C-alpha positions in Angstrom: -38.8 -13.2 87.8 -35.8 -14.7 85.9 -36.8 -12.8 82.7 -37.2 -9.5 84.7 -33.8 -10.0 86.2 -32.3 -10.5 82.7 -34.1 -7.4 81.3 -33.1 -5.3 84.3 -29.5 -6.3 83.9 -29.6 -5.3 80.2 -31.0 -1.9 81.1 -28.7 -1.2 84.0 -25.6 -2.3 82.3 -26.2 -0.4 79.1 -24.2 2.9 79.1 -26.1 6.0 78.2 -24.0 6.6 75.2 -24.8 3.1 73.8 -28.6 3.0 74.0 -28.7 2.0 70.4 -27.4 -1.4 71.5 -30.5 -1.8 73.8 -32.9 -3.2 71.1 -30.3 -5.8 70.1 -29.7 -6.9 73.7 -33.5 -7.1 74.3 -33.9 -9.2 71.2 -31.3 -11.6 72.5 -33.1 -12.0 75.8 -36.4 -12.6 74.1 -35.0 -15.1 71.7 -33.4 -17.0 74.6 -36.6 -17.0 76.5 -38.7 -18.2 73.5 -36.2 -21.0 72.9 -37.0 -22.4 76.4 -40.7 -22.1 75.9 -41.0 -23.4 72.3 -42.5 -26.9 72.0 -41.6 -29.1 69.1 -44.4 -29.5 66.5 -45.0 -31.0 63.1 -45.0 -28.4 60.4 -48.5 -27.4 59.1 -49.7 -29.8 56.4 -47.2 -32.6 57.2 -47.6 -35.7 59.3 -45.5 -38.2 61.3 -46.1 -41.9 60.8 -45.9 -44.4 63.6 -44.4 -47.8 63.0 -47.8 -49.5 62.6 -48.8 -46.9 60.1 -45.6 -47.3 58.2 -46.2 -51.1 58.1 -49.6 -50.5 56.5 -48.3 -48.0 54.0 -45.3 -50.2 53.1 -47.6 -53.2 52.5 -49.9 -51.1 50.3 -47.0 -49.7 48.2 -45.5 -53.2 47.8 -48.9 -54.6 46.6 -49.3 -51.8 44.1 -45.7 -52.1 42.9 -46.2 -55.8 42.3 -49.4 -55.2 40.2 -47.6 -52.6 38.1 -44.6 -54.9 37.5 -46.9 -57.8 36.6 -48.2 -55.6 33.7 -44.7 -54.8 32.5 -44.2 -51.4 34.0 -40.8 -50.2 35.1 -40.1 -48.0 38.1 -38.3 -44.7 38.0 -37.5 -41.9 40.5 -36.7 -38.2 40.1 -35.5 -35.5 42.5 -38.1 -33.9 44.8 -37.1 -30.6 43.4 -36.8 -29.4 39.8 -35.7 -26.3 38.0 -38.4 -23.7 38.6 -38.7 -23.0 34.9 -39.6 -26.7 34.4 -42.6 -26.5 36.7 -43.9 -23.0 36.0 -46.9 -22.5 33.7 -47.7 -26.2 33.7 -50.6 -26.2 36.2 -52.7 -23.1 35.3 -54.0 -21.4 38.4 -52.5 -24.1 40.6 -49.0 -22.8 39.9 -49.4 -20.6 42.9 -49.3 -23.7 45.1 -45.8 -24.6 44.1 -43.1 -24.4 46.8 -40.2 -22.2 45.7 -36.8 -22.9 47.3 -34.2 -20.3 48.2 -31.4 -20.0 45.7 -28.4 -21.9 47.2 -26.5 -23.0 44.2 -27.0 -20.6 41.3 -30.3 -22.3 40.2 -33.9 -21.3 40.9 -35.5 -24.5 42.2 -39.0 -25.6 43.3 -40.4 -28.7 45.0 -42.3 -31.0 42.6 -46.0 -30.4 42.5 -46.8 -33.8 41.0 -45.1 -36.7 39.3 -46.3 -36.0 35.7 -44.2 -33.0 34.8 -41.0 -34.5 36.2 -41.8 -37.6 34.1 -42.0 -35.5 31.0 -38.7 -33.8 31.9 -37.2 -37.3 32.5 -38.2 -38.5 29.0 -37.0 -35.3 27.4 -33.6 -35.4 29.0 -33.0 -39.0 28.2 -34.6 -39.0 24.7 -37.0 -41.7 25.7 -39.6 -42.4 23.0 -41.6 -45.2 24.6 -41.9 -46.4 28.1 -44.5 -47.8 30.5 -43.4 -46.4 33.8 -44.6 -46.1 37.4 -43.5 -43.7 40.1 -44.4 -43.7 43.7 -43.1 -40.6 45.7 -43.9 -37.6 47.7 -45.1 -34.3 46.2 -45.6 -30.9 47.8 -48.3 -28.3 47.5 -48.6 -25.0 49.4 -52.3 -25.1 50.0 -54.7 -24.8 52.9 -54.5 -28.0 55.0 -57.7 -29.9 55.6 -56.8 -33.1 57.4 -60.5 -34.2 57.5 -60.6 -34.2 53.7 -57.2 -35.7 53.3 -55.6 -32.5 52.0 -52.0 -32.0 53.1 -48.9 -30.1 51.9 -46.8 -33.2 51.7 -48.3 -36.5 50.5 -47.6 -39.5 48.3 -48.7 -39.9 44.7 -48.7 -43.1 42.8 -48.5 -42.7 39.0 -48.4 -45.1 36.0 -48.1 -43.7 32.5 -47.6 -45.2 29.1 -45.6 -42.9 26.8 -45.2 -43.5 23.0 -47.2 -44.3 20.0 -49.7 -47.1 20.2 -53.0 -48.2 18.7 -55.9 -46.0 19.6 -57.2 -46.4 23.2 -55.0 -49.4 24.0 -52.9 -47.5 26.7 -56.1 -46.1 28.2 -57.7 -49.5 28.5 -54.4 -50.9 29.9 -54.2 -48.2 32.6 -57.9 -48.8 33.6 -57.2 -52.6 33.9 -54.1 -52.0 36.0 -55.9 -49.5 38.3 -58.9 -51.9 38.8 -56.6 -54.8 39.6 -54.5 -52.7 42.1 -57.6 -51.5 43.9 -59.1 -55.0 43.9 -55.9 -56.5 45.3 -55.8 -53.9 48.0 -59.3 -54.9 48.9 -60.5 -51.4 49.5 -64.1 -52.3 49.0 -66.5 -51.0 46.3 -64.8 -48.4 44.2 -65.6 -46.2 41.2 -63.0 -45.2 38.5 -63.5 -41.7 37.0 -62.0 -41.1 33.5 -60.9 -37.6 32.6 -61.2 -37.1 28.8 -59.9 -33.8 27.5 -61.8 -34.1 24.2 -65.1 -34.5 26.1 -64.3 -31.5 28.3 -63.4 -29.4 25.2 -66.8 -30.3 23.7 -68.6 -29.4 26.9 -67.0 -26.0 27.1 -67.8 -25.4 23.4 -71.4 -26.5 23.7 -72.0 -24.3 26.7 -70.6 -21.3 24.8 -68.1 -20.5 27.5 -65.2 -18.2 26.6 -62.5 -20.5 25.2 -59.8 -18.0 26.3 -60.7 -19.0 29.9 -60.5 -22.7 29.2 -57.7 -23.5 31.7 -59.4 -21.4 34.3 -62.7 -23.2 33.7 -61.0 -26.6 34.0 -59.4 -25.5 37.2 -62.9 -24.8 38.7 -64.4 -28.1 37.4 -61.5 -30.0 39.0 -62.8 -28.8 42.4 -66.0 -30.8 42.0 -64.4 -33.7 43.9 -64.1 -31.3 46.9 -66.9 -28.7 46.5 -70.6 -28.8 45.6 -71.6 -27.5 42.2 -73.2 -24.4 43.8 -69.8 -23.2 45.0 -68.1 -24.1 41.7 -70.8 -22.2 39.8 -70.4 -19.2 42.0 -66.6 -19.2 41.3 -67.2 -19.5 37.6 -69.7 -16.7 37.4 -68.5 -14.2 40.0 -64.8 -14.7 39.9 -64.1 -15.8 36.4 -66.8 -13.9 34.5 -68.6 -16.9 32.9 -72.1 -16.1 31.8 -74.7 -17.6 34.2 -76.5 -19.4 31.4 -73.2 -20.9 30.1 -72.3 -22.0 33.6 -75.7 -23.7 34.0 -75.4 -25.5 30.7 -71.9 -26.6 31.7 -73.2 -27.9 35.0 -75.8 -30.1 33.4 -73.0 -31.9 31.5 -70.2 -32.2 34.1 -72.7 -33.4 36.7 -74.2 -36.1 34.4 -73.2 -39.6 35.4 
């Protein structure tokens, strides 16, 4: 009734010669009404954390930080946003998931998608040749939210990287040791560490006779094996990316091998 009264007032009080003002007045009434009805909610893909949850997270981060520091790593931080040109074309197909910000200061900016590219920019701007660094911070991805699978638009990443020139495989072994110690200290139970080796993946693509021009696109599909069964990944490779069925089958035999 209150809304009808407001609308009636708008109609009755609008002079015939000023009917063009009616849509604007109606919009003001509707916006006022919606304001009273709107309920506060958390944005899609984000979460609130209660005090007890924050205590658990803080303890976990403190434990991980201590392990990293024990192994001689130093902590850095970077802005949650970077120049858009810094982030673009670094993630293949996943670049579409980057959050772009409105231009408010003469620069095109985007929210960071991960902590790796900002680290590379950090080293380049400061002319750092060698560093063992760790970084714990929030990243942002404009993807479909699946809370049941732990997929959100805002979440934490915890990175440790060793930049510089070292003896072959020493940094790799060091990172594996640090990761295993961190997970053991957190007492998460039995765990498995998966190693991503670009040289092995290059060889798999080559052996399966896939089109090398589609290498990044193929890798993007293979990365989804943590979330999707091989049947769906194969379907994407063959039907959407034009990989020959026999090549996809050969690739599947290798990437699924444990």
